[in-house]
C-alpha positions in Angstrom: 79.5 -64.0 -181.1 78.7 -67.2 -183.0 77.3 -70.2 -181.2 78.9 -73.5 -181.8 76.8 -76.6 -181.8 78.0 -79.7 -180.0 80.2 -82.1 -182.1 78.7 -85.1 -183.6 78.8 -88.3 -181.7 81.1 -89.7 -184.5 83.7 -87.0 -183.9 83.4 -87.4 -180.1 84.4 -91.1 -180.5 87.2 -90.2 -182.8 88.5 -87.6 -180.3 88.2 -90.0 -177.4 90.1 -92.8 -179.3 93.0 -90.2 -180.0 93.1 -89.4 -176.2 93.3 -92.9 -174.9 95.9 -93.8 -177.5 98.2 -91.2 -175.9 97.2 -91.4 -172.2 97.6 -95.0 -170.9 95.2 -96.5 -168.4 97.5 -96.2 -165.4 97.8 -92.6 -165.9 94.1 -92.2 -166.3 93.5 -93.9 -163.0 96.0 -91.7 -161.2 94.3 -88.6 -162.7 90.9 -89.7 -161.7 92.0 -90.5 -158.1 93.5 -87.1 -157.8 90.9 -85.0 -159.4 88.0 -86.5 -157.4 89.5 -84.7 -154.4 88.6 -81.2 -155.8 85.8 -81.9 -158.3 82.1 -81.9 -157.3 80.9 -85.2 -156.0 78.2 -85.5 -158.8 80.7 -84.9 -161.7 81.1 -88.6 -162.4 78.5 -91.3 -162.9 79.8 -94.6 -161.7 77.9 -96.5 -164.4 80.1 -94.9 -167.1 83.8 -94.7 -168.1 84.9 -91.9 -165.8 87.8 -90.7 -167.8 85.7 -90.6 -170.9 83.2 -88.4 -168.9 86.0 -86.0 -168.2 87.4 -85.8 -171.7 83.8 -85.5 -173.4 82.2 -83.4 -170.6 79.8 -80.8 -172.1 80.4 -77.2 -171.4 77.7 -76.9 -168.7 79.4 -79.7 -166.7 82.8 -78.0 -167.1 81.3 -74.6 -166.0 79.9 -76.3 -162.8 83.1 -78.0 -162.1 85.0 -74.7 -162.6 82.8 -72.8 -160.3 83.1 -75.5 -157.6 86.9 -75.7 -158.0 87.3 -71.9 -157.6 85.5 -72.2 -154.3 88.0 -74.9 -153.3 91.1 -73.7 -155.1 93.6 -74.6 -152.3 92.7 -78.3 -152.7 93.1 -78.3 -156.5 96.4 -76.3 -156.3 97.7 -78.8 -153.7 97.0 -81.7 -156.1 98.2 -80.0 -159.3 101.2 -77.8 -158.4 104.4 -78.1 -156.4 104.7 -75.8 -153.4 106.8 -72.8 -154.3 106.8 -69.1 -153.7 106.4 -68.4 -157.4 103.2 -66.8 -158.9 103.2 -69.6 -161.5 104.3 -72.8 -159.6 105.4 -75.7 -161.7 103.0 -78.6 -162.2 103.4 -82.0 -160.5 104.6 -84.7 -162.9 101.1 -86.3 -163.4 99.4 -82.9 -164.4 102.4 -81.8 -166.5 101.9 -85.1 -168.5 98.2 -84.3 -169.0 98.9 -80.7 -169.9 101.6 -81.6 -172.4 99.4 -84.4 -173.9 97.1 -81.8 -175.4 99.6 -80.8 -178.2 100.4 -84.5 -178.9 96.7 -85.4 -179.2 95.9 -82.3 -181.3 98.6 -83.0 -183.8 98.0 -86.8 -184.0 96.5 -88.1 -187.2 93.6 -90.2 -188.3 93.7 -91.2 -192.0 96.6 -88.7 -192.4 94.4 -85.8 -191.2 95.4 -84.2 -187.8 92.9 -84.1 -185.0 93.4 -80.3 -184.8 92.2 -80.0 -188.4 89.4 -82.5 -188.0 88.2 -80.6 -184.9 88.0 -77.4 -186.9 86.2 -79.1 -189.7 83.8 -80.8 -187.4 82.9 -77.5 -185.9 81.7 -76.3 -189.4 83.4 -73.0 -188.8 85.2 -71.1 -191.4 85.5 -67.8 -189.4 86.4 -67.1 -185.8 83.4 -67.5 -183.4 84.7 -64.8 -181.1 85.0 -62.0 -183.6 83.4 -63.1 -186.8 86.2 -61.2 -188.8 89.0 -63.6 -189.5 89.0 -66.8 -191.4 90.1 -70.0 -189.6 89.6 -72.5 -192.4 92.1 -75.3 -192.8 94.9 -75.0 -195.4 95.8 -78.7 -195.6 95.1 -82.0 -193.9 97.7 -81.3 -191.3 97.7 -77.4 -191.4 94.8 -75.8 -189.3 94.0 -72.2 -190.0 92.7 -72.0 -186.5 94.3 -71.9 -183.1 92.5 -73.9 -180.3 91.7 -71.6 -177.4 91.5 -73.4 -174.0 88.4 -71.6 -172.7 89.5 -72.6 -169.1 93.2 -71.9 -169.0 95.2 -75.2 -169.1 98.1 -73.6 -167.2 95.8 -72.8 -164.2 93.4 -75.7 -164.6 95.5 -78.6 -166.1 92.6 -81.0 -165.6 90.7 -79.4 -168.5 93.8 -79.5 -170.9 92.3 -82.1 -173.1 88.5 -81.8 -172.5 87.0 -81.5 -175.9 84.5 -78.8 -175.1 87.1 -76.7 -173.5 88.8 -76.4 -177.0 87.5 -73.6 -179.2 88.8 -73.1 -182.8 89.5 -69.3 -183.0 91.7 -66.8 -184.9 95.2 -66.0 -183.5 94.3 -62.4 -182.5 91.3 -63.4 -180.3 93.3 -66.2 -178.7 96.2 -64.1 -177.9 94.2 -61.2 -176.5 91.8 -63.5 -174.4 94.8 -65.3 -173.0 96.1 -62.1 -171.4 92.9 -61.2 -169.7 91.6 -62.2 -166.3 87.8 -62.0 -167.1 84.9 -64.3 -167.0 84.3 -64.9 -170.7 81.4 -66.7 -172.3 82.0 -69.8 -174.5 80.6 -70.2 -178.0 79.4 -73.6 -176.8 77.1 -71.9 -174.2 73.5 -72.5 -175.4 72.2 -70.5 -172.4 73.2 -67.3 -174.2 71.2 -65.9 -177.1 74.1 -65.0 -179.4 71.9 -63.5 -182.0 70.0 -61.0 -179.8 72.6 -60.3 -177.0 75.1 -58.8 -179.3 73.8 -56.1 -181.7 75.7 -53.9 -184.2 74.6 -50.4 -185.1 76.4 -47.2 -186.1 76.7 -43.4 -185.5 77.8 -40.9 -188.0 77.4 -40.1 -191.7 80.9 -39.7 -193.2 84.3 -41.5 -193.1 85.5 -38.9 -190.5 82.8 -39.4 -187.9 81.6 -42.9 -188.6 81.6 -45.1 -185.5 80.6 -48.8 -185.3 78.7 -49.6 -182.1 78.4 -53.0 -180.5 75.7 -53.3 -177.8 75.8 -56.3 -175.5 73.4 -58.1 -173.1 73.3 -61.4 -171.2 76.9 -61.9 -170.3 78.6 -61.1 -173.6 80.2 -57.9 -172.6 83.4 -59.4 -171.4 83.9 -61.1 -174.7 83.4 -57.9 -176.6 85.3 -55.6 -174.3 88.0 -58.1 -173.3 88.9 -59.2 -176.8 88.8 -55.6 -178.1 86.1 -56.4 -180.7 84.8 -52.9 -180.8 88.2 -51.5 -181.7 88.7 -54.2 -184.3 85.5 -53.3 -186.1 86.2 -49.6 -186.5 88.2 -50.4 -189.6 85.0 -51.6 -191.2 83.4 -48.1 -191.4 83.8 -48.2 -195.2 81.5 -51.3 -195.6 78.9 -49.6 -193.4 79.1 -46.3 -195.4 78.7 -48.2 -198.7 75.6 -50.0 -197.3 74.1 -46.8 -196.2 74.7 -45.2 -199.6 73.1 -48.1 -201.5 70.1 -47.9 -199.2 69.8 -44.2 -199.9 69.9 -44.9 -203.6 67.5 -47.8 -203.5 64.1 -46.4 -204.2 61.1 -46.9 -206.6 62.5 -44.5 -209.3 65.8 -46.6 -209.4 63.7 -49.8 -209.7 61.9 -48.4 -212.7 65.2 -47.3 -214.3 66.7 -50.8 -213.7 63.6 -52.3 -215.3 64.0 -50.1 -218.4 67.7 -51.1 -218.8 66.8 -54.8 -218.6 64.1 -54.4 -221.1 62.0 -57.5 -221.4 63.6 -59.3 -218.5 61.0 -59.0 -215.7 62.5 -58.9 -212.2 60.7 -58.6 -209.0 61.5 -56.0 -206.3 63.2 -58.8 -204.2 65.4 -59.8 -207.2 66.5 -56.3 -207.8 67.2 -55.9 -204.0 69.4 -59.0 -204.3 71.4 -57.5 -207.2 72.0 -54.3 -205.2 72.6 -55.7 -201.7 73.4 -59.4 -202.3 71.3 -62.2 -200.9 69.6 -61.9 -197.6 72.0 -63.0 -194.8 70.8 -65.8 -192.7 72.1 -66.9 -189.2 73.6 -70.1 -190.8 76.0 -67.9 -192.7 77.6 -66.4 -189.6 80.0 -69.2 -189.3 81.0 -69.2 -192.9 81.7 -65.5 -193.9 83.4 -62.7 -192.1 81.3 -59.6 -190.9 78.0 -61.4 -191.5 76.7 -60.7 -188.0 77.4 -56.9 -188.4 75.7 -56.8 -191.9 72.8 -58.9 -190.7 72.0 -56.4 -187.9 72.5 -53.4 -190.2 70.3 -54.9 -192.9 67.6 -55.0 -190.3 68.2 -51.6 -188.9 68.1 -50.1 -192.4 65.0 -52.2 -193.3 66.7 -53.7 -196.3 65.7 -57.1 -195.3 63.0 -57.8 -192.6 
């Protein structure tokens, strides 16, 4: 629901240093030797540090690799998992180490601030990008308010366990619900999706008894909304929608004149009065800082409160 911009080069370097501090070169070489058997041949550029390419691979590169691996799943499974009859076979020692390194890296500290917290802060998010309802701000230098969702499941694709752009700071509810679904979700890092236009909030009904909040989707965002039960979560916010509708019905020229009389010599413009009644106009930059801003942004436009 909220697009996340790529991290700064400074934070990418910081994260990379945290990774190589926990995964020694011999282990890196073994991982690279193994994963080249099932990754697309163009994933690595020989002129760069290949393990760094893996760790800092942008989402688009991870998506292409994920698609390629899914078409060659037997090869990956042979490299990553022991042969058993179980639905969830145990990982081989090399990939178990990579998988388990995620928590160690996330909890490691730079200047007494954990990487997990630094990642959330570097994303510039205060609210969950999946639902735009719950705060995920940090509560201390080593206490993150967010969980980190592995967009590509680390239990099934352990190679992506520590990839920076596979880690999405989200609320616990979205992370838990998404983790139980077998759907093709869209990542907030995906710049090919128009997150502003492809998800639209509207409503139906006029009272608390019949009010229904409607979420319309386009462009590959439906799995996020349906799979994470976003529509159901938003029904509790019918009160906010009704209050907005009532304010809009009350807001007219007569009321403006009455407000001007009450204020006396203080001359306020229509836009200033509107701001008093509805609050400041919501901008797209605010989506990542305040809950429900995407819903209110869309409703402000639908009710013609703000253009």
